[in-house]
C-alpha positions, 0 to 999 in steps of 0.5 A: 500500500505504501508503494502504491501511495508513493506511485500516486504521489510520483504520478501527481508530481509528474502531471503537475510539472508536465502541465505547468511547463505545457501551459507556461510555454503557451504563455511564453510563446504568446508573449514572445509573439507580442501578446501580453494577455497571459502576463497580465492575468498572471499566467506567465509563470511556473506556479502550477496553482495558476494552471490547474484545472481540477478535472483535466489536470487532476481527476482525469489523469489520476483516474486513468492511472488508477484504472491502468489506462494511458495517462492524458489530460490538460490544464486551464487554457492560457488566455491570449488574443489571436489578433495581438499575436504576430503572424495571424492565424499561424502565430496563434497556431504556434502559441497552441503548439508550444504546449504539446511540443514542450511535452514531446521534448520533455518525453524525449529528454526523459527517454535520453536520461533513462538510456544514459542511466542504463535503462534501469528496470528496478528501483524508483527510477524504473518507475519515475522515468517511464512515468515521466516519458509516458505522461508527457507523450500522453499529454502531447498526443491528446492535446495535439488532437484537432478538436476544439478546444484542444491545442491541435484545433488551432492548427486546423483553424489556420488551414480551414475555410471560414465556415469550418472556423465558424463551427469550431468557434461554436464548439469551443464555447463548450470547452471542458464539457466537450472534452468530458463528453468525449472521454466519457463516450469514447473512452475505450477508443481514445485509450486504444488510440493513446496507447498506440500513439505512445508506443509509436513514439517510444519506438522512434525514441528507441531507434534514435537512442539505439536501445536494443 
């Protein structure tokens, strides 16, 4: 039981670290591109309390961990004004991509550390590093989906004709409700997709680092 509690604490710590960096990068990229909305609202920070969404950051990923599923989730969206960002729609897409790409980079770094340490299979590191890698890959894959209000939808928005954009703006109003319904109604399918995506990137990392 004690080890289970330790595992839970580790997973929660990884989630908070990963999502804090994810959301902070949204804010930093927006600020870099000329929009100070996030800074004015106190979101240009590495303080996790500023970014936590109770359902997406805590309940959903911890629930998935407890049932043995692939861990994914999100956080409270960082506010920004697309009309203030340099580059128009593509600048807004870059702001959106800053978060999930940060998670992908963290997973890559975590995998590299795991390899440098000799791919430990016992002890605490054998749990912490794989958890760090898979959680960040899960956040990357889930948030890159082109479904409003997830980050990937901003890339689709930059490419889509106006009538599609209108529909996306309407859908985005319901934000967390849509994500909750998606997870509730299509949970098994999403889980299968997430597992396949995580395994895909693990194989790429394995090839890059030449792990046998």
